[in-house]
C-alpha positions in Angstrom: -63.4 -0.9 -37.3 -65.7 -3.0 -39.4 -64.9 -4.8 -42.7 -66.6 -3.1 -45.6 -67.4 -6.5 -47.2 -68.5 -8.8 -44.4 -68.8 -6.5 -41.4 -66.3 -8.6 -39.5 -63.9 -6.9 -37.0 -60.7 -5.5 -38.5 -57.5 -5.7 -36.6 -54.2 -4.0 -37.3 -51.2 -6.1 -38.3 -47.8 -5.4 -39.7 -47.6 -7.1 -43.1 -45.3 -7.0 -46.1 -46.5 -4.9 -49.0 -45.4 -5.4 -52.6 -45.3 -2.5 -55.0 -44.8 -3.0 -58.7 -42.6 -0.3 -60.2 -43.1 1.2 -63.7 -40.2 -0.8 -65.1 -41.9 -4.1 -63.9 -39.7 -4.7 -61.0 -41.2 -5.3 -57.6 -40.3 -3.6 -54.3 -41.2 -5.4 -51.1 -41.8 -3.2 -48.1 -41.7 -4.9 -44.7 -43.9 -4.2 -41.7 -46.5 -2.0 -43.3 -49.4 -1.2 -40.9 -52.4 -3.0 -42.5 -56.0 -3.6 -41.3 -57.0 -7.3 -41.7 -60.6 -8.6 -41.3 -60.7 -11.4 -38.7 -63.6 -13.0 -40.7 -62.8 -12.8 -44.4 -59.1 -11.7 -44.4 -59.8 -8.6 -46.5 -56.9 -6.2 -46.1 -56.8 -2.4 -46.2 -54.0 0.1 -45.9 -54.9 3.5 -44.6 -54.7 6.5 -47.0 -51.9 8.2 -45.0 -49.7 5.1 -45.2 -50.3 4.8 -49.0 -49.4 8.5 -49.4 -46.2 7.9 -47.4 -45.3 5.0 -49.7 -46.0 7.1 -52.8 -43.8 9.9 -51.4 -41.0 7.4 -50.8 -41.4 6.0 -54.3 -41.3 9.5 -55.8 -38.1 10.2 -53.8 -36.6 6.9 -55.1 -37.4 7.9 -58.7 -35.7 11.3 -58.2 -32.6 9.6 -56.7 -32.4 7.1 -59.6 -32.9 9.8 -62.2 -30.0 11.8 -60.6 -27.8 8.7 -60.7 -28.5 8.2 -64.4 -27.5 11.7 -65.2 -24.0 11.4 -63.6 
């Protein structure tokens, strides 16, 4: 895989990924598969990984809303 910015080689690494929640809090996810350019350090997360993170966050919101109603 080539970097879209510098055309360097991309390698897959497991990195931490920080998501900012709607209430301003940050959620740190560990060991997220991420493509990193060996030349310019540009990072990309594949669409299916982002979708899985979004699904998890939606589930988290649903759980939190259920707890607030109790």
